[in-house]
C-alpha positions in Angstrom: 91.7 8.8 -112.8 93.4 11.5 -111.3 95.8 13.5 -113.3 97.5 16.5 -111.5 99.1 19.7 -112.2 102.6 20.3 -110.4 102.3 23.2 -107.6 104.8 25.9 -108.6 105.5 28.5 -105.8 105.5 32.1 -106.5 107.2 35.1 -104.9 103.7 36.9 -104.5 101.5 33.8 -103.4 100.2 34.0 -99.8 102.2 32.3 -97.5 100.0 29.2 -96.9 100.1 28.8 -100.4 104.0 28.8 -100.7 103.9 26.2 -98.1 101.4 23.7 -99.7 103.8 24.2 -102.7 106.5 23.2 -100.6 104.4 20.1 -99.7 103.9 19.5 -103.4 107.7 19.5 -104.1 108.4 17.0 -101.5 105.5 14.8 -102.9 107.2 15.1 -105.9 110.5 14.1 -105.0 108.9 11.0 -103.2 107.3 10.1 -106.5 110.3 10.5 -108.8 112.3 8.4 -106.4 109.8 5.4 -106.2 109.0 5.6 -109.8 112.3 6.5 -111.4 111.1 5.5 -115.1 107.9 7.4 -115.3 107.1 11.0 -116.1 104.0 12.9 -115.0 102.8 16.0 -112.8 101.5 16.4 -109.1 99.8 18.6 -106.7 98.8 19.0 -103.0 95.4 20.5 -101.9 94.1 20.9 -98.4 91.1 18.8 -98.1 87.6 19.5 -96.7 87.6 17.3 -94.2 89.8 17.2 -91.8 91.0 20.7 -92.6 94.3 19.9 -91.1 95.6 17.7 -93.7 96.6 17.9 -97.3 95.9 15.3 -100.2 98.7 15.0 -102.9 97.9 13.3 -106.2 100.1 12.3 -109.0 99.6 10.9 -112.3 102.6 9.2 -113.9 102.9 7.6 -117.1 105.3 5.6 -119.4 104.1 5.2 -122.9 100.2 4.4 -122.3 100.8 2.8 -119.1 99.6 5.4 -116.3 99.9 5.3 -112.7 97.9 7.3 -110.1 99.5 7.8 -106.8 97.6 9.3 -103.6 99.0 10.3 -100.0 98.1 12.5 -97.3 100.4 15.2 -95.3 99.8 17.4 -92.3 98.7 20.8 -93.5 101.3 23.7 -92.9 103.1 24.9 -90.8 103.7 21.0 -90.1 106.6 19.7 -92.2 105.7 17.1 -94.8 105.2 13.6 -93.7 103.4 11.3 -95.9 100.7 8.7 -95.0 98.1 6.5 -96.6 100.0 6.3 -99.8 98.7 4.2 -102.6 99.0 3.4 -106.1 96.6 2.3 -108.9 97.8 1.5 -112.5 96.1 1.3 -115.6 96.3 1.5 -119.6 95.1 4.7 -121.5 92.7 3.3 -124.0 89.1 4.0 -124.8 86.2 1.9 -122.7 82.6 1.6 -123.3 81.0 3.4 -120.0 78.2 1.1 -118.2 74.7 1.9 -119.0 74.1 2.7 -115.5 76.7 5.5 -115.5 75.3 7.0 -119.0 71.7 7.0 -118.0 71.7 7.5 -114.2 70.7 11.3 -114.3 67.5 12.5 -114.9 68.4 14.8 -117.8 67.0 12.4 -120.5 70.4 11.2 -121.5 70.1 9.1 -124.8 73.1 7.7 -126.6 76.5 5.8 -125.7 79.8 7.0 -123.9 83.4 5.8 -123.9 86.2 7.3 -121.6 89.9 6.9 -121.9 90.4 6.7 -118.4 89.3 4.2 -115.8 85.5 3.6 -115.2 86.0 4.3 -111.4 88.0 7.6 -110.2 85.9 10.2 -112.4 82.7 11.0 -111.5 81.3 10.1 -115.2 77.8 10.2 -114.5 77.6 13.8 -113.2 79.9 14.8 -116.3 77.5 13.1 -118.7 74.8 14.5 -117.3 76.5 18.4 -117.3 77.5 17.9 -120.8 74.2 16.5 -122.1 72.6 19.5 -120.4 74.9 22.0 -122.3 74.1 20.2 -125.5 70.4 20.7 -125.2 70.7 24.1 -124.4 73.3 24.7 -127.2 75.9 26.0 -124.7 78.8 24.3 -126.1 81.7 24.7 -125.6 81.4 24.8 -122.3 83.2 24.0 -118.8 81.7 21.1 -116.8 83.1 20.0 -113.4 82.8 16.4 -112.7 81.6 16.5 -109.2 78.2 16.9 -107.5 79.2 19.5 -104.9 82.9 20.6 -103.0 85.5 18.2 -103.7 88.8 17.3 -102.5 89.9 16.5 -105.9 92.3 19.0 -107.9 90.9 21.4 -110.6 92.7 19.4 -113.1 91.3 16.2 -112.4 87.5 17.3 -112.2 87.4 20.4 -114.7 86.3 19.3 -118.1 86.1 21.4 -121.5 83.5 20.1 -123.7 83.1 20.7 -127.2 81.0 19.2 -129.9 83.0 17.4 -132.8 81.0 15.7 -135.5 78.5 13.8 -133.9 80.3 13.3 -130.4 80.3 15.6 -127.3 83.9 15.5 -126.5 85.1 16.5 -123.0 88.7 16.7 -121.8 90.6 17.6 -118.4 93.9 19.0 -117.7 95.1 15.6 -117.4 94.1 14.3 -120.5 91.2 12.3 -119.4 88.5 12.5 -121.9 84.8 11.6 -122.5 83.0 11.0 -125.9 79.4 11.0 -125.6 77.3 10.2 -128.8 73.7 11.5 -128.4 71.2 9.3 -130.2 68.4 11.2 -132.5 66.1 8.1 -132.0 63.3 8.3 -129.3 62.5 4.8 -128.9 64.2 1.3 -128.9 62.6 -2.2 -130.4 63.1 -4.9 -128.0 61.5 -7.8 -129.9 58.1 -9.3 -129.1 56.0 -5.9 -129.3 58.2 -4.7 -126.6 59.5 -0.9 -126.8 61.6 1.3 -124.8 62.4 4.9 -124.8 66.0 5.0 -126.0 67.8 6.3 -123.0 67.1 3.1 -121.2 68.2 -0.5 -122.6 66.0 -3.4 -123.2 67.3 -5.1 -120.0 65.0 -2.6 -117.9 62.4 -2.8 -120.2 62.0 -6.7 -119.8 62.3 -6.2 -116.1 59.5 -4.0 -116.0 57.6 -6.2 -118.2 58.2 -9.6 -116.1 57.0 -7.8 -112.8 53.7 -6.5 -114.6 53.0 -9.9 -116.0 53.8 -11.7 -112.6 51.5 -9.4 -110.8 49.9 -6.6 -112.8 49.5 -3.4 -110.5 49.0 0.2 -111.3 52.1 1.2 -109.3 55.5 -0.7 -109.3 58.9 -0.7 -107.8 61.3 -2.7 -110.1 65.0 -3.0 -109.9 67.3 -4.1 -113.0 71.2 -3.8 -113.1 71.3 -2.2 -109.7 69.0 0.5 -111.0 65.5 1.0 -109.3 62.7 2.3 -111.4 59.5 3.6 -110.1 56.7 3.1 -112.3 52.7 3.5 -113.0 51.3 1.3 -115.7 47.9 1.4 -117.5 46.2 -0.3 -120.3 45.9 1.8 -123.4 43.8 -0.1 -126.2 46.0 -3.1 -127.0 49.1 -2.1 -125.0 49.8 -1.7 -121.3 52.0 1.5 -121.2 54.5 2.0 -118.1 55.9 5.4 -117.3 58.4 6.6 -114.7 57.0 8.6 -111.7 59.8 10.7 -112.0 60.6 13.3 -115.0 63.5 11.1 -116.6 61.8 10.2 -119.9 61.1 6.4 -119.1 58.1 5.0 -121.2 57.7 1.2 -121.6 55.1 -0.3 -123.9 54.3 -4.0 -124.5 51.0 -6.0 -125.8 48.2 -7.0 -123.4 47.4 -10.4 -122.9 
């Protein structure tokens, strides 16, 4: 989710930054007034489009109950006037991330992942891809940005520090949002009845490819499973049918011929 650092002005800050900090202070007054029993941090940032607006975020909490607050205001020199105010609450706890997020990158990610923040609100897929790439390059600890390109989100929300702790890759941002990624050492997963799939994919994906091939054998197929589209080429190899992704994402599925 979006957790933010408070915007603090400085006598040496550029004039535009000082005015942005004043907007952040006004936003802080707003959230403190609305949520008196909750503590937290906030920030305002000029958004990419439209550039004449600031986006303000806050993350508040009381115990393990968290609240994200979002609003917009005209950019300086206009006085703060907040609109599009929205709020979302969640409980800080560890959650397993869906398979399609863990394995959505072409980086050959194998393993499982958990996060202590909502599944939606952070680009976990991009963070997992960057963290796993750093792991393969033996580049940990490393700073990884959970964003595919320029972002309106503050640095505190999208920049994660990733380190290797025992068997896990642990990535944490300045808001305390964290990812635990456990790479798997196994190369293949057995799904029963002779069906085998590379371990960075699950058995549901393998069964979808096998069913599609059994219905209509073809050397080239496009198969969908759990909102994931797989384009594979299949060929007979001895007593097996071997299907491989046309992309370099490590997808290999084998099953017996009939």
